[in-house]
C-alpha positions as CSV (number, residue, x, y, z in Angstrom):
1,M,-20.7,-9.7,4.2
2,S,-21.0,-12.6,6.8
3,T,-24.0,-14.3,8.3
4,D,-23.7,-11.7,11.4
5,D,-23.4,-8.5,8.9
6,T,-19.5,-8.1,10.2
7,P,-17.4,-7.4,7.3
8,I,-15.4,-9.7,5.6
9,P,-11.6,-8.5,6.4
10,V,-9.7,-7.8,3.5
11,V,-6.6,-9.1,5.1
12,A,-6.8,-11.7,7.8
13,I,-3.1,-12.0,9.3
14,R,-2.9,-15.2,11.8
15,G,0.4,-15.8,13.3
16,V,1.9,-14.7,10.6
17,A,5.6,-14.7,11.5
18,R,9.3,-14.2,9.2
19,H,13.1,-14.5,9.9
20,Y,16.1,-14.6,7.7
21,V,19.5,-16.3,7.9
22,R,22.2,-13.4,7.9
23,A,25.6,-14.9,8.4
24,A,25.4,-17.1,11.1
25,D,22.1,-15.3,12.8
26,D,18.9,-15.8,12.8
27,V,17.4,-12.7,12.3
28,Q,13.5,-12.4,13.1
29,A,12.3,-9.5,11.0
30,L,8.7,-10.6,12.5
31,R,7.1,-12.4,15.7
32,P,4.3,-13.8,15.5
33,I,1.3,-11.1,14.1
34,S,-2.1,-11.3,14.3
35,L,-4.3,-8.6,12.8
36,D,-7.4,-8.1,10.6
37,I,-7.9,-5.0,8.2
38,L,-11.5,-4.4,6.8
39,P,-12.6,-3.3,3.3
40,G,-12.9,0.0,2.8
41,R,-10.2,0.8,5.3
42,F,-6.7,2.9,4.9
43,V,-4.6,1.5,7.3
44,A,-0.7,2.7,8.2
45,F,2.0,0.6,9.6
46,M,4.8,2.6,11.3
47,G,8.1,2.2,13.3
48,P,11.8,2.9,13.1
49,S,13.7,1.3,10.5
50,G,14.1,-2.3,9.9
51,S,11.0,-2.7,12.9
52,G,9.6,-5.0,10.4
53,K,7.1,-2.7,8.2
54,S,8.0,-3.7,4.6
55,T,8.3,-7.1,5.6
56,L,4.8,-7.0,6.6
57,L,3.9,-5.4,3.5
58,N,5.2,-7.3,1.3
59,I,3.8,-10.2,3.0
60,I,0.4,-9.0,2.6
61,S,0.9,-8.0,-0.8
62,G,2.2,-11.4,-2.1
63,I,5.9,-10.8,-2.7
64,D,7.0,-12.4,0.1
65,R,6.0,-15.6,2.4
66,P,5.7,-15.9,6.0
67,D,7.8,-19.0,7.6
68,E,4.9,-19.0,9.9
69,G,1.2,-18.5,9.9
70,A,-1.6,-18.5,7.7
71,L,-2.7,-15.3,5.9
72,L,-5.7,-14.4,3.7
73,V,-6.1,-11.3,1.2
74,A,-9.0,-10.9,-1.1
75,G,-10.4,-14.4,-0.3
76,E,-7.4,-16.1,-1.1
77,M,-5.4,-18.1,1.2
78,L,-1.4,-17.3,-0.1
79,N,0.0,-19.9,1.5
80,D,-1.9,-22.2,-1.2
81,L,-0.5,-20.4,-3.6
82,D,2.6,-21.6,-5.8
83,E,4.8,-19.0,-7.3
84,D,3.1,-18.8,-10.8
85,E,-0.7,-18.5,-8.6
86,L,0.5,-16.0,-6.3
87,A,2.1,-13.5,-9.4
88,E,-1.2,-14.0,-11.4
89,W,-3.4,-13.7,-8.0
90,R,-1.2,-10.3,-7.4
91,A,-1.8,-9.0,-10.8
92,R,-5.6,-9.7,-10.4
93,H,-5.7,-8.1,-6.7
94,V,-3.3,-5.8,-5.8
95,G,-2.1,-2.2,-7.0
96,L,1.4,-1.6,-5.7
97,V,2.6,2.4,-5.2
98,F,6.5,3.0,-4.8
99,Q,8.8,5.6,-3.1
100,F,10.7,5.7,-6.5
101,F,7.8,5.8,-8.8
102,N,9.1,2.5,-11.0
103,L,7.9,4.4,-14.0
104,I,9.6,3.4,-17.5
105,P,11.5,6.6,-18.8
106,V,10.5,5.7,-22.1
107,L,6.5,5.7,-22.2
108,S,4.4,7.6,-21.8
109,A,2.2,8.3,-18.4
110,R,-0.5,6.5,-20.3
111,D,1.4,3.9,-21.5
112,N,2.6,3.8,-17.9
113,V,-0.3,3.6,-16.7
114,A,-1.9,0.7,-19.1
115,L,1.4,-2.0,-18.0
116,P,-0.5,-3.9,-16.1
117,L,-3.5,-4.4,-18.4
118,L,-0.8,-6.3,-20.8
119,L,-1.7,-9.0,-18.6
120,T,-5.4,-9.2,-19.2
121,K,-6.8,-10.5,-22.6
122,L,-8.6,-6.8,-22.8
123,D,-7.4,-5.1,-26.4
124,R,-5.4,-2.2,-26.9
125,A,-8.1,0.0,-26.9
126,E,-10.0,-1.1,-24.2
127,R,-6.6,-0.8,-22.2
128,T,-6.0,2.8,-23.3
129,R,-9.4,3.6,-22.2
130,R,-8.9,2.5,-19.2
131,A,-5.4,4.2,-18.5
132,E,-6.9,7.2,-19.4
133,T,-9.9,7.0,-17.3
134,A,-7.0,6.0,-14.2
135,L,-5.4,8.8,-15.0
136,R,-8.4,11.0,-14.8
137,V,-8.7,9.9,-11.5
138,V,-5.8,10.9,-10.0
139,G,-6.2,14.3,-11.8
140,L,-3.6,13.6,-14.8
141,D,-5.9,13.5,-17.5
142,H,-3.6,16.7,-19.2
143,R,-0.3,14.8,-18.7
144,L,-1.6,11.7,-21.2
145,D,1.5,12.1,-23.6
146,H,4.0,13.4,-21.0
147,Y,7.0,11.2,-19.8
148,P,8.7,10.5,-16.6
149,G,11.6,13.4,-17.1
150,T,9.1,16.0,-17.9
151,L,6.9,15.4,-15.0
152,S,7.4,16.4,-11.1
153,G,7.9,14.4,-8.7
154,G,4.1,14.7,-7.4
155,E,3.1,14.2,-10.7
156,Q,5.2,10.9,-11.5
157,Q,3.7,9.1,-7.7
158,R,0.6,10.1,-9.4
159,V,1.2,8.2,-12.3
160,A,2.2,5.4,-10.6
161,I,-0.6,5.3,-8.4
162,A,-2.9,5.3,-11.6
163,R,-1.0,2.3,-12.6
164,A,-2.1,0.8,-9.3
165,I,-5.7,1.7,-9.8
166,V,-6.0,0.6,-13.7
167,T,-7.0,-3.1,-12.7
168,D,-9.3,-1.9,-9.9
169,P,-7.6,-3.9,-7.5
170,D,-9.3,-5.3,-4.3
171,L,-6.3,-4.0,-2.2
172,I,-3.6,-0.8,-2.8
173,V,-0.5,-1.5,-1.0
174,A,2.0,1.7,-0.6
175,D,5.1,1.6,0.7
176,E,6.7,4.9,1.9
177,P,4.4,6.8,-1.2
178,T,5.8,10.3,0.0
179,G,9.3,9.2,1.0
180,D,10.7,11.2,-1.9
181,L,8.8,14.3,-2.3
182,D,8.5,17.4,-0.7
183,A,6.0,18.4,2.1
184,R,3.5,19.8,-0.6
185,N,3.5,17.2,-3.1
186,A,3.5,14.5,0.0
187,E,0.2,16.5,1.4
188,D,-1.1,15.8,-2.2
189,I,-0.5,12.2,-2.4
190,L,-2.0,11.1,1.1
191,S,-5.3,13.1,0.3
192,L,-4.7,11.2,-3.3
193,L,-5.1,8.0,-1.4
194,R,-8.0,9.6,1.2
195,Q,-9.8,10.4,-2.1
196,L,-9.4,6.5,-3.2
197,K,-11.0,5.3,-0.1
198,N,-13.7,7.7,0.3
199,D,-15.1,7.8,-3.2
200,F,-13.9,4.6,-4.7
201,G,-14.2,2.3,-1.1
202,K,-10.5,1.3,-1.7
203,T,-9.1,-0.6,1.2
204,I,-5.0,1.0,1.2
205,V,-2.5,-0.8,3.4
206,M,0.7,2.2,3.6
207,V,3.8,2.2,5.0
208,T,5.5,5.2,6.2
209,H,7.8,7.2,8.4
210,D,5.8,10.6,7.7
211,P,3.5,12.1,10.4
212,R,1.7,13.8,8.3
213,A,-0.6,10.6,7.7
214,L,-1.6,10.4,11.0
215,R,-4.2,13.0,9.5
216,F,-5.7,11.2,6.5
217,V,-5.7,7.3,7.8
218,D,-8.2,5.7,9.5
219,D,-6.0,3.1,11.8
220,V,-2.4,3.7,12.7
221,Y,-0.5,0.4,13.8
222,H,3.3,0.8,15.0
223,L,5.9,-2.0,15.0
224,D,8.8,-2.2,16.8
225,K,11.7,-5.0,16.0
226,G,9.5,-6.9,14.7
227,I,6.5,-7.1,17.1
228,L,3.1,-5.3,16.6
229,L,2.8,-3.1,19.6
230,E,-0.2,-3.1,21.7
231,G,-2.0,-1.4,24.6
232,E,0.2,1.4,26.1
233,D,3.1,0.8,24.1
234,A,1.3,1.6,20.9
235,E,-0.4,5.1,22.8
236,R,3.1,6.2,23.7
237,A,4.6,4.9,19.9
238,G,1.8,6.9,18.6
239,A,2.3,9.8,20.6
240,A,6.5,10.2,20.1
241,I,4.8,10.3,16.2
242,R,2.5,13.1,16.8
243,M,5.4,15.0,19.1
244,A,7.9,14.5,16.1
245,A,5.4,16.3,14.2
246,G,4.8,19.2,16.6
247,G,1.6,17.7,18.4
248,H,-0.3,19.1,15.2
249,V,-1.2,15.9,14.1
250,G,-4.3,13.7,15.7
251,G,-4.5,10.0,15.1
252,G,-6.6,8.9,12.5
253,G,-7.8,11.9,11.2
254,H,-10.2,12.1,8.7
255,P,-9.8,15.1,5.8
């Protein structure tokens, strides 16, 4: 905690921008954005395709670098790290969850979850114990020896989430985690992420198109054409998402 009892942000974004050169064009993927994400918050970035959501997520997780601005995540100024240092930092502090699970087909659920621990000094017995604990947290302790091909889509995503939390990271980053799931499994995964926030105090940053997410997250930020919307523009974007969901969801619900 800081001296004035204000929580120190897990993510502090200051004027971060990103552009790409495509053919002869300079594409502004992100215009300067400043934002704080506090500990224990479940945050969603929403917006149309090409709005800059995934670019911002990749920058926060240390997968990509900004062209402008400064980024402090989990107490580390990422701008100051070289590629090797950034990879080491990411392995210690960030748990990654992807839309398509990214599990290795020839490894069991247990061994898939234990993979990030190979970068640590833990022995095999301790890696196995921690992998089994993570699978228990996501409700899959009865699937330890199952291979990805024998699991449902929802179960595979639970394995991927277990892999993301096995190192006890400061930040969980999820890129469209419900994008390849049916409605029931999507709700289950959103509920699980919420549970990780509630029960373990995890900070979660998610990119999603799924309007159901509005019932599970604490904060929603809307992007459009690389701009973080504010005020009336953000309210209109939120209203459009709620309308697309049939008007049955509110913003930042807490199940």
